[in-house]
N, C-alpha and C positions, 0 to 999 in steps of 0.2 A: 517380552517387549510387546507393547500394543501401540496402536497408532496414536493414542493419547498420552503415552509415556515413553517416547523414543529417546528421552534424554539419557538413556543408559548406553547409548552408542559409544563405541570405542573411539577415542580421539584419533583423527586422521584416517579412519577406516573409509572404505569406499561408500558405505551407507552414510557416514557422517558428512562426507564431502557432497554426496548427492542431496542430502537434506539441506545443505547450505545453498546449493545451486537452485533447487526447487523453490526455496524460500526467497531467494533473490529474484527469481522470475515472477513469482506470485506477488511479491512486494512491488516490483516494477509495474506490473499490469494494474494492480490496485491503485498505486500512486498516479499512474498515467491517467486512469479514469477519474480519479479524485481531482486532480489539478486541471484536466481538460474541462470538467463540468463547472469549474469555478467561474468561467466567463458567462455561462448561462445563468448561474445564480446571481452574479453581479448585475446582469442585464435585467433580470426579473425584479430584483430588489430595487433597482434604480427607477423602474417604471411603476413601482408600487404594487406589484403582484404578490399576493400572499403565498403563492405556490413556491416562491423563492425560498421562503423560510423552511417549508417542508423538504425541498430539495437539499438545502444546506444541512438540515438535521439528518437526512438520509445519507448524504456524503460522509458526514462525520461518523455516523453509526456504522456504516459499511467498512470504513477504514479501521475503526476501532475494533470491530469484530475480527477482521483479518489479522490485525496485530495481536489481539488476544489469543487467537488460535495459534499463532506462531509462538507466543509466550508459552502456551501449553506444550508445544512441540519441543521447546528447549531454548536456551540462551543463544546458541549459535544460529538457530532459525530466526529468532527475534532480531538479532543484530543484522543478519543478512537481509531479512525482509525490510527492515528500516533503511538499510543502505539502498535497496531497490526503490523504495519510495523517494528517497532523496535524489537518486539518479533520474527518476521519472520527473521530479520537480524541475531539475536542471534542464531536462530535455524540453519540457513544456514551456518554460520561461525562454529558452533559446528560440523556440518556434514563434512565440508571441513577439519577441523582439525582432525577428526577421520579418514578420508580417507588418510591423509598424514602421 
């Protein structure tokens, strides 16, 4: 088993559960950064700054790389990471609603 092929983990083993928890945390952090930076992108694009396009492409690329690496890790990691991204989205939207 290598770091790039840990999908051979035994179902419900401690390593399998740890991979899910790590992927959930990484997905949450990546999703939180992704959605928090959306406000900055929108502000820049609305003011006509071209740096908003570069920031948007960077946001999408970074999240894509994180999810791709989780897919290499295994299906359980990809699903947990995606769940983390969705939890972060919910958190950022709740914070934005509370601010307005």
